[in-house]
C-alpha positions as CSV (number, residue, x, y, z in Angstrom):
1,M,148.5,131.6,25.2
2,Q,149.9,132.3,28.7
3,N,148.0,134.4,31.2
4,H,144.7,134.4,29.5
5,F,141.3,133.3,31.0
6,P,138.7,132.1,28.6
7,V,135.5,134.2,28.4
8,W,133.5,131.7,30.4
9,K,135.9,131.9,33.3
10,N,136.0,135.7,33.3
11,T,132.2,135.7,33.2
12,L,131.9,133.2,36.0
13,V,134.2,135.2,38.3
14,L,132.3,138.4,37.6
15,I,128.9,136.7,38.2
16,I,130.2,135.4,41.5
17,L,131.4,138.9,42.5
18,L,128.1,140.4,41.4
19,I,126.0,137.9,43.3
20,G,128.2,138.3,46.4
21,T,127.8,142.1,46.2
22,I,124.0,141.8,46.0
23,Y,123.7,139.4,49.0
24,A,126.1,141.5,51.1
25,L,124.1,144.7,50.5
26,P,121.3,144.1,53.0
27,N,123.9,144.5,55.8
28,I,124.3,148.3,55.2
29,Y,120.7,149.2,55.7
30,G,120.5,148.6,59.5
31,N,117.3,147.8,61.4
32,D,113.9,149.4,62.2
33,P,112.4,149.4,65.7
34,A,109.5,147.1,65.4
35,V,106.7,145.3,67.3
36,Q,106.0,141.7,66.5
37,L,102.7,140.0,67.2
38,A,102.0,136.3,67.1
39,S,98.9,134.4,68.0
40,S,98.6,133.3,71.7
41,T,97.0,130.1,70.5
42,S,98.1,127.4,68.0
43,A,95.8,129.1,65.4
44,P,97.6,131.9,63.4
45,L,96.4,135.4,63.3
46,Q,93.9,136.3,60.6
47,Q,93.7,139.2,58.2
48,N,90.9,140.9,60.1
49,Q,93.0,140.8,63.2
50,A,95.9,142.4,61.3
51,D,93.6,145.1,60.1
52,E,92.4,145.7,63.7
53,V,96.0,146.0,64.9
54,A,96.9,148.5,62.2
55,A,93.8,150.6,63.0
56,T,94.6,150.5,66.7
57,I,98.1,151.9,66.0
58,K,97.0,154.6,63.7
59,N,94.1,155.7,65.9
60,A,96.6,156.1,68.8
61,G,98.5,158.7,66.7
62,F,101.6,156.6,65.9
63,T,103.3,156.8,62.6
64,L,103.9,153.5,60.9
65,K,107.0,153.1,58.7
66,A,105.7,149.8,57.4
67,F,103.1,147.2,58.4
68,E,103.5,143.6,57.3
69,F,101.3,140.6,57.8
70,E,102.7,137.2,56.7
71,S,102.3,133.6,57.8
72,G,99.9,134.5,60.5
73,K,102.3,137.0,62.1
74,I,102.3,140.8,62.2
75,L,105.3,143.1,62.1
76,A,104.8,146.8,62.7
77,R,107.8,149.0,61.9
78,F,108.3,152.4,63.5
79,N,110.6,155.4,63.0
80,N,112.0,155.5,66.5
81,T,112.2,153.4,69.7
82,D,110.0,155.7,71.6
83,E,107.0,155.1,69.4
84,Q,107.9,151.4,69.4
85,M,107.8,151.1,73.2
86,K,104.5,153.0,73.5
87,A,102.8,151.1,70.7
88,A,103.9,147.8,72.3
89,D,102.4,148.8,75.7
90,L,99.2,149.8,74.0
91,L,98.9,146.5,72.0
92,R,99.7,144.4,75.1
93,E,96.9,146.1,76.9
94,Q,94.3,145.8,74.2
95,L,95.3,142.4,72.7
96,A,96.5,140.5,75.7
97,D,94.2,137.6,75.3
98,K,94.6,137.3,71.5
99,A,98.3,137.8,70.7
100,T,101.8,137.7,72.1
101,V,103.5,141.1,71.7
102,A,107.3,141.4,71.6
103,L,109.8,144.1,70.8
104,N,112.1,143.5,67.9
105,L,114.6,145.0,65.5
106,A,113.5,144.3,61.9
107,P,116.0,144.5,59.1
108,A,115.4,147.6,56.9
109,T,116.3,145.7,53.7
110,P,114.6,147.1,50.6
111,D,111.8,145.1,49.0
112,W,113.8,144.4,45.8
113,L,116.6,142.8,47.8
114,R,114.1,140.8,49.9
115,A,112.4,139.6,46.7
116,L,115.8,138.1,45.8
117,G,116.0,136.4,49.2
118,A,118.8,138.7,50.3
119,N,118.7,139.2,54.1
120,P,121.3,140.6,56.5
121,M,123.3,138.3,58.7
122,H,122.2,138.0,62.3
123,L,124.0,139.9,65.1
124,G,124.9,138.1,68.3
125,L,124.1,139.2,71.8
126,D,127.3,141.2,72.2
127,L,126.6,143.3,69.1
128,R,122.8,143.7,69.4
129,G,122.2,143.7,73.1
130,G,120.0,141.3,75.1
131,V,120.3,138.8,77.9
132,H,122.4,135.7,78.5
133,F,121.3,132.9,80.9
134,L,123.2,129.8,82.0
135,L,120.6,127.3,83.3
136,E,121.4,124.3,85.5
137,V,119.0,121.4,85.1
138,D,118.0,119.7,88.4
139,M,118.8,116.1,87.4
140,D,117.8,114.8,90.9
141,S,114.2,116.0,90.2
142,A,114.2,114.3,86.8
143,L,115.2,111.0,88.4
144,K,112.6,111.4,91.2
145,Q,109.9,112.1,88.6
146,A,110.9,108.9,86.7
147,E,110.6,106.9,89.9
148,E,107.2,108.4,90.6
149,R,106.0,107.5,87.1
150,Y,107.2,103.9,87.5
151,T,105.5,103.8,90.9
152,N,102.2,104.9,89.5
153,D,102.5,102.6,86.5
154,I,103.1,99.6,88.8
155,R,100.0,100.4,90.9
156,T,98.0,100.7,87.7
157,A,99.3,97.4,86.4
158,F,98.4,95.7,89.6
159,R,94.9,97.1,89.7
160,D,94.2,96.2,86.0
161,A,95.4,92.6,86.7
162,K,93.4,92.6,90.0
163,V,96.5,91.8,92.0
164,R,96.2,92.6,95.6
165,Y,99.0,94.6,97.2
166,Q,99.6,96.3,100.5
167,S,101.8,99.1,99.3
168,V,103.9,100.4,96.4
169,T,106.1,103.2,97.6
170,K,109.1,105.1,96.5
171,E,111.9,104.9,98.9
172,D,115.6,105.8,99.0
173,Q,116.8,102.4,97.8
174,G,114.2,102.3,95.0
175,I,110.5,101.3,94.6
176,K,109.3,99.0,97.3
177,V,106.4,96.6,96.7
178,V,104.8,94.8,99.6
179,L,102.3,92.0,98.9
180,P,99.8,90.4,101.4
181,N,100.4,86.7,100.6
182,E,102.3,84.2,98.4
183,E,99.6,84.1,95.7
184,S,99.8,87.9,95.2
185,R,103.7,87.7,95.3
186,V,103.7,85.2,92.4
187,A,101.2,87.2,90.3
188,A,103.0,90.5,91.0
189,A,106.4,88.9,90.1
190,A,105.0,87.8,86.8
191,I,103.7,91.3,86.0
192,L,106.9,93.0,87.1
193,N,109.1,90.6,85.0
194,K,106.9,91.1,82.0
195,D,106.0,94.8,81.9
196,F,108.9,96.2,83.9
197,R,111.8,94.0,82.9
198,N,114.0,97.1,82.4
199,L,114.0,97.6,86.2
200,A,116.4,95.7,88.4
201,L,114.2,93.4,90.6
202,V,115.3,92.1,94.0
203,E,113.3,90.1,96.6
204,S,113.9,92.1,99.8
205,G,111.6,89.9,102.0
206,S,109.2,87.0,102.0
207,N,106.5,89.0,100.2
208,E,108.5,92.1,99.2
209,F,110.2,93.4,96.1
210,T,112.6,96.3,95.6
211,L,112.9,97.7,92.1
212,S,115.6,100.1,91.0
213,I,116.4,101.9,87.7
214,P,119.7,100.6,86.1
215,E,122.6,103.0,85.7
216,R,122.2,102.8,81.9
217,D,118.6,103.9,82.1
218,L,119.5,106.7,84.6
219,R,121.9,108.1,82.1
220,E,119.3,108.0,79.4
221,I,116.7,109.7,81.7
222,K,119.2,112.5,82.3
223,K,120.0,112.9,78.6
224,S,116.3,112.9,77.8
225,A,115.5,115.5,80.5
226,L,118.2,117.8,79.1
227,G,116.9,117.3,75.5
228,Q,113.3,117.9,76.4
229,N,114.2,121.0,78.4
230,I,116.1,122.4,75.4
231,T,113.0,121.8,73.2
232,T,110.6,123.3,75.7
233,L,112.8,126.4,76.2
234,R,112.9,126.9,72.5
235,N,109.1,126.8,72.4
236,R,108.9,129.3,75.2
237,V,111.4,131.6,73.6
238,N,109.4,131.4,70.4
239,E,106.4,132.7,72.4
240,L,108.5,135.7,73.3
241,G,109.0,136.5,69.6
242,V,112.8,136.6,69.9
243,A,114.7,136.6,66.6
244,E,117.8,134.4,66.3
245,P,117.9,133.0,69.9
246,I,120.7,130.7,70.9
247,I,119.7,127.7,73.0
248,Q,122.3,125.0,73.3
249,Q,123.6,122.4,75.7
250,Q,126.7,123.1,77.8
251,G,128.2,120.1,79.6
252,D,126.0,117.3,80.9
253,S,123.5,119.4,82.9
254,R,123.6,123.0,81.7
255,I,121.8,125.0,79.0
256,V,123.0,128.3,77.5
257,V,120.2,130.7,76.5
258,Q,121.0,133.9,74.7
259,L,118.2,136.2,73.6
260,P,119.4,139.1,71.4
261,G,117.3,142.2,71.5
262,V,115.2,141.2,74.5
263,Q,114.6,144.2,76.8
264,D,112.1,142.7,79.2
265,T,114.5,140.5,81.2
266,T,112.0,139.9,84.1
267,R,109.5,138.3,81.6
268,A,112.2,136.3,80.0
269,K,113.4,134.9,83.4
270,E,109.8,134.1,84.3
271,L,109.2,132.1,81.2
272,L,112.5,130.3,81.2
273,G,112.7,129.3,84.8
274,T,109.0,128.5,85.6
275,T,108.1,124.9,85.8
276,A,104.3,124.9,85.8
277,T,101.9,122.3,84.8
278,L,98.5,120.8,85.6
279,E,97.2,117.5,86.8
280,Y,93.7,116.3,86.8
281,R,92.7,113.9,89.6
282,L,89.5,112.6,91.1
283,V,88.5,113.7,94.6
284,D,88.4,110.9,97.1
285,V,84.8,111.0,98.5
286,E,85.1,107.6,100.1
287,H,87.4,108.6,102.9
288,D,87.1,111.3,105.6
289,V,89.3,114.3,105.2
290,Q,89.6,114.8,108.9
291,S,90.8,111.3,109.4
292,A,93.5,111.9,106.8
293,L,94.5,115.1,108.6
294,S,95.0,113.2,111.8
295,G,97.6,110.9,110.1
296,H,95.4,108.2,108.7
297,E,95.9,109.0,105.0
298,P,94.4,106.3,102.7
299,A,96.9,104.3,100.7
300,G,95.5,105.4,97.3
301,S,94.9,109.0,98.2
302,R,96.8,112.1,99.2
303,L,96.0,115.4,101.0
304,Y,96.3,118.7,99.1
305,K,95.3,122.2,99.9
306,D,93.3,124.6,97.8
307,K,94.1,128.3,97.3
308,N,92.4,129.2,100.6
309,G,94.4,126.6,102.5
310,N,91.5,124.2,103.0
311,P,92.4,120.5,102.8
312,V,91.3,118.4,99.8
313,L,91.7,114.6,99.6
314,L,92.5,113.5,96.1
315,K,93.2,110.1,94.5
316,R,96.8,109.4,93.8
317,A,96.1,108.1,90.3
318,V,96.5,111.0,87.8
319,I,93.9,111.2,85.0
320,V,95.8,113.6,82.7
321,T,99.0,115.6,83.0
322,G,100.3,118.7,81.2
323,D,102.4,116.5,79.0
324,Q,99.2,115.4,77.2
325,I,98.0,118.9,76.4
326,T,98.5,119.8,72.8
327,D,97.0,123.3,72.9
328,A,96.0,125.8,75.5
329,S,94.6,129.3,75.3
330,S,93.5,131.8,77.8
331,G,90.2,133.7,78.0
332,L,87.1,134.2,80.1
333,D,84.4,131.6,80.9
334,Q,80.7,132.3,80.8
335,D,80.8,133.9,84.2
336,G,83.6,136.3,83.2
337,Q,86.3,134.5,85.2
338,A,89.8,133.8,84.0
339,A,90.0,130.4,82.3
340,V,92.4,128.2,80.2
341,F,90.8,126.3,77.3
342,I,92.5,122.9,77.0
343,T,93.0,120.5,74.1
344,L,94.3,117.0,74.7
345,D,96.2,114.6,72.5
346,G,94.6,111.3,71.5
347,A,95.8,109.3,74.5
348,G,94.9,112.0,76.9
349,A,91.5,112.5,75.4
350,K,90.8,108.7,75.5
351,K,91.8,108.5,79.1
352,M,89.8,111.6,80.1
353,G,86.7,110.5,78.2
354,K,86.8,107.0,79.9
355,M,87.4,108.5,83.4
356,T,84.6,111.2,83.1
357,Q,82.1,108.7,81.7
358,E,82.7,106.3,84.6
359,N,82.5,109.0,87.2
360,I,79.6,111.3,86.3
361,G,78.3,113.0,89.4
362,K,81.7,112.8,91.2
363,P,84.0,115.7,91.8
364,M,87.3,116.2,89.9
365,A,90.1,118.5,90.9
366,V,92.7,120.4,88.9
367,V,96.1,120.6,90.6
368,F,98.4,123.4,89.7
369,I,102.1,122.4,90.1
370,E,105.0,124.8,90.1
371,Y,108.6,124.6,91.2
372,K,109.8,127.8,92.9
373,S,113.4,128.7,93.6
374,E,114.6,131.0,96.3
375,T,117.9,132.0,97.9
376,R,118.3,131.4,101.6
377,V,121.1,132.3,103.9
378,V,122.4,129.3,105.9
379,N,125.3,129.8,108.2
380,G,126.2,133.0,106.4
381,E,126.2,131.4,103.0
382,K,123.7,131.8,100.2
383,V,122.0,128.5,99.4
384,Q,119.6,127.9,96.5
385,H,116.4,126.2,97.7
386,K,113.8,124.6,95.4
387,E,110.3,124.0,96.5
388,K,107.5,122.1,94.8
389,V,104.3,124.0,95.2
390,E,101.1,122.1,94.6
391,K,97.7,123.6,95.1
392,V,94.1,122.7,94.0
393,I,92.9,125.5,91.9
394,S,89.5,124.0,91.0
395,V,87.1,121.3,92.1
396,A,84.0,120.7,90.0
397,T,81.5,118.0,89.7
398,I,81.5,116.0,86.5
399,R,78.1,116.7,84.9
400,D,78.8,114.9,81.6
401,S,81.6,113.0,79.9
402,F,84.1,115.0,78.0
403,S,87.4,114.2,76.4
404,K,89.4,116.2,73.9
405,R,88.4,119.8,74.7
406,F,87.4,121.5,77.9
407,Q,88.2,124.4,80.1
408,T,89.9,124.9,83.4
409,T,88.9,127.7,85.8
410,G,89.9,128.8,89.3
411,L,92.9,130.9,88.3
412,D,93.5,134.2,90.2
413,S,93.8,136.6,87.2
414,P,93.8,136.8,83.4
415,E,97.5,137.3,83.5
416,E,98.0,134.0,85.4
417,A,95.7,132.3,82.9
418,R,97.8,133.7,80.0
419,T,101.1,132.6,81.5
420,L,99.8,129.1,82.3
421,A,98.4,128.8,78.8
422,L,101.7,129.8,77.3
423,L,103.6,127.3,79.4
424,L,101.2,124.5,78.6
425,R,101.5,125.2,74.9
426,A,105.3,125.3,75.1
427,G,105.4,122.0,77.0
428,A,106.4,121.2,80.5
429,L,110.0,121.2,81.6
430,A,111.2,117.6,82.2
431,A,113.1,118.9,85.3
432,P,113.3,122.2,87.1
433,V,116.0,124.6,86.0
434,E,118.0,127.2,88.0
435,I,119.5,130.3,86.6
436,V,123.1,130.1,87.8
437,E,124.4,133.0,85.6
438,E,122.8,136.0,84.1
439,R,124.3,138.8,82.0
440,T,122.6,141.7,80.3
441,V,124.1,143.6,77.4
442,G,122.4,146.9,76.7
443,P,121.6,148.1,73.2
444,S,124.0,151.0,73.6
445,L,126.9,148.7,74.6
446,G,126.0,146.5,71.7
447,Q,126.3,149.4,69.3
448,E,129.6,150.4,71.0
449,N,130.9,146.9,70.3
450,I,129.8,147.2,66.6
451,D,131.5,150.6,66.3
452,Q,134.8,149.4,67.9
453,G,134.7,146.2,65.8
454,M,134.1,148.2,62.6
455,M,137.0,150.5,63.6
456,S,139.3,147.6,64.0
457,I,138.3,146.0,60.7
458,T,138.7,149.4,58.9
459,A,142.1,150.1,60.5
460,G,143.4,146.6,59.7
461,F,142.1,146.9,56.1
462,L,143.6,150.3,55.5
463,L,147.0,149.3,56.9
464,V,147.1,146.3,54.6
465,V,146.0,148.5,51.7
466,F,148.7,151.1,52.2
467,F,151.4,148.4,52.7
468,M,150.5,146.5,49.6
469,I,150.4,149.7,47.4
470,G,153.6,151.0,48.8
471,Y,155.5,147.7,48.5
472,Y,154.0,146.1,45.4
473,R,152.6,149.1,43.5
474,A,150.2,148.0,40.7
475,F,150.2,144.4,41.8
476,G,149.5,145.6,45.3
477,L,146.5,147.6,44.1
478,I,145.2,144.5,42.4
479,A,145.6,142.6,45.6
480,N,143.7,145.3,47.4
481,F,140.7,144.9,45.0
482,A,140.8,141.2,45.7
483,L,140.9,141.9,49.4
484,L,137.8,144.1,49.2
485,F,135.9,141.5,47.3
486,N,137.1,138.9,49.8
487,V,135.3,140.8,52.6
488,V,132.2,141.3,50.4
489,L,132.0,137.5,49.6
490,L,132.6,136.6,53.3
491,I,129.7,138.8,54.4
492,A,127.5,137.6,51.5
493,I,128.0,133.9,52.4
494,M,127.3,134.6,56.1
495,S,124.2,136.4,55.1
496,V,123.0,133.6,52.9
497,L,123.7,131.1,55.6
498,Q,121.9,133.4,58.1
499,A,124.9,133.0,60.4
500,T,125.2,135.0,63.5
501,L,128.0,137.6,63.7
502,T,129.5,138.1,67.2
503,L,132.4,140.2,68.5
504,P,134.8,137.2,68.1
505,G,133.4,136.8,64.6
506,M,134.5,140.4,63.8
507,A,138.0,139.4,65.1
508,G,137.8,136.5,62.6
509,I,137.2,139.0,59.8
510,V,140.2,141.1,60.9
511,L,142.3,137.9,60.9
512,T,140.9,136.9,57.5
513,V,142.0,140.2,56.0
514,G,145.6,139.6,57.2
515,M,145.6,136.0,56.1
516,A,144.1,136.8,52.7
517,V,146.8,139.2,51.7
518,D,149.4,136.6,52.7
519,A,148.6,134.6,49.5
520,N,149.2,137.7,47.3
521,V,152.5,138.3,49.1
522,L,153.6,134.8,48.2
523,I,152.5,135.3,44.5
524,N,154.1,138.7,44.1
525,E,157.4,137.6,45.7
526,R,157.5,134.6,43.4
527,I,156.9,136.8,40.3
528,R,159.7,139.1,41.5
529,E,162.0,136.2,41.9
530,E,161.3,134.9,38.4
531,L,161.8,138.3,36.9
532,R,165.2,138.6,38.7
533,N,166.1,135.1,37.2
534,G,165.7,136.6,33.8
535,L,162.3,135.2,32.7
536,S,160.0,137.3,30.6
537,L,157.0,139.1,32.3
538,Q,154.5,136.6,30.9
539,A,156.6,133.6,32.0
540,S,157.2,135.2,35.4
541,I,153.5,135.8,36.0
542,F,152.6,132.3,34.9
543,T,155.3,130.6,36.9
544,G,154.7,132.8,39.9
545,Y,151.0,131.8,40.2
546,E,151.7,128.1,39.4
547,K,154.5,127.7,41.9
548,A,152.9,129.7,44.7
549,F,149.6,127.9,44.5
550,A,150.8,124.7,46.2
551,T,152.2,126.7,49.2
552,I,149.0,128.8,49.4
553,L,146.8,125.7,49.3
554,D,148.9,123.8,52.0
555,S,148.8,126.9,54.3
556,N,145.1,127.4,54.0
557,V,144.2,123.7,54.3
558,T,146.0,123.5,57.6
559,H,144.3,126.7,58.8
560,F,140.9,125.3,57.7
561,I,141.5,122.1,59.6
562,V,142.2,124.1,62.8
563,A,139.0,126.2,62.2
564,V,137.0,123.0,61.8
565,L,138.3,121.6,65.1
566,L,137.5,124.9,66.8
567,F,134.0,124.8,65.4
568,G,133.5,121.2,66.3
569,F,134.8,121.3,69.9
570,G,134.2,125.0,70.8
571,T,131.1,126.6,72.2
572,G,129.5,130.0,71.9
573,P,132.0,132.7,70.9
574,V,134.6,130.2,69.8
575,K,132.1,128.7,67.3
576,G,131.4,132.1,65.9
577,F,135.1,132.9,65.4
578,A,135.7,129.5,63.8
579,L,132.8,129.9,61.4
580,V,134.0,133.2,60.1
581,L,137.5,131.8,59.8
582,M,136.3,128.8,57.7
583,I,134.3,131.0,55.4
584,G,137.1,133.6,55.2
585,I,139.7,130.9,54.3
586,A,137.5,129.7,51.4
587,T,136.9,133.2,50.0
588,S,140.5,134.2,50.5
589,V,141.8,131.3,48.3
590,F,139.2,132.2,45.6
591,T,139.9,136.0,45.5
592,A,143.6,135.9,46.1
593,V,144.3,133.3,43.4
594,T,141.5,133.4,40.9
595,G,140.3,137.0,41.4
596,T,143.8,138.6,41.2
597,R,144.8,136.3,38.3
598,M,141.9,137.6,36.3
599,L,142.8,141.2,36.9
600,V,146.5,140.5,36.3
601,N,145.6,138.8,33.0
602,W,143.5,141.8,32.0
603,F,146.4,144.3,32.5
604,Y,149.5,142.2,31.8
605,G,148.4,139.0,30.2
606,G,147.5,137.8,26.7
607,D,149.6,138.9,23.8
608,R,151.0,142.0,25.5
609,R,154.8,142.4,25.1
610,D,157.2,142.7,28.0
611,G,157.7,146.1,29.3
612,R,157.9,148.0,32.5
613,V,156.0,146.3,35.3
614,S,155.0,147.9,38.6
615,I,155.7,145.2,41.2
């Protein structure tokens, strides 16, 4: 029997449309102003802390729309943004040491939909509002840090092997090693060829070597620095509690960061751009500080200054760095002073334990390292200047050995302790970053973009609807139903994938609407042609769909290939447009061919006799 779908096929199409409708529904409910709280340490928040937060909000007179505690995180929903802002300020003041407080927009999806796993698709920066940063990674600093690590490792290797050396210094042409005699030169060469064979080794004098990092390794260092910075920035953004952030590489040395919904741009810039870490070093008590100040700095030591500007002579050998810190939390010590409580990884704990056990009774210093960037005017032009600030924040005598857990004091304020703990938890940036571009999209502008985008989609949809009904009558009405379900399925798939809808993505939806109806135009014109050729209605419908399908498939496959290329090679908005286009092409083929065929079969197929047809 021509033009007849079996029951299973009709049922399958209807089930797909039903599921699509359910998973598209969350997008019509909008968002609630909310405050999100997460633990300021690696340990999640507990139920008693959630109860405390709820009580604090209610006692302050705020009306909660909903209060949720899940996976160690708290989400408090409010009826308006005014209460949201005031509640956030209150919670920051009372829970600063215990939790990270962030403003958010939480989907207002009903519980029954959330129970089915139905969530709205994410909105991009241009639709939701927020901030956009373009960060430039200082690759020169990454290379310098790599050379410093090699320099320290070479010194350590010589000391462990008891090889005497005059100096191991980092110079413009590489790392220069100067030995006192031939015996030391032979021993040093053996160590360098064994443990540092990845470095290019050149004899630059009778008892001198110059080592340099090969070009291949330099590229790998830059690539690694960029990757580590992206990971660290993601960790820092997670501390802000931002939903659906976009952090991705752009080119060889730049990173794009988009934070939808973020309103505190100053805090965001501080967390993204700050390069702060700690180093633990022994104080050099064997040499005179005044002698070092007069220019006679010992080879294995270096002068620093404390917070008051007083000179402190420290050993160059670093005991532990911020890279080996696995957890950090802020709080107060037994004297009520701001402190950061540190937890080290296995290697760091072993090194710290060994060093403190061997140096009981000797002083150890904590060096706070931060890269600061400022704009200076040179010859009438603005020049970005980076400065590495190193200061000794604490000097304490080692009373007993410790390894994995300890505390660091000497910070100026609890706020500084909280920020340092956050940065240490997130990890240190492999190289400093500079914000070279910053854009802020306000929530009102985001809503305006949504309204304009919806207007364009609605206008495009209605124009197509009126044209199809006016030109193809009943078959045009069937095509319009398919077009409606096409948009529903498109939104449903994006919601299931938790894709991000941007303004270019909305343009992709408008384009999808126009492209989707093109398939029905081909089918309807083919049916008209077969009717004019004298075929029966049943034969015309069957032949029209069969012959039009190949053309429809070819057209959509070529469009899909272009969309894949756009997605693969594009960035940012182009990717969003391409994703919507790919999904739209897939749903268009399904609804325009299978969906309309089912409806046409219902009204004109089966054993119905030929009669008047509205096409």
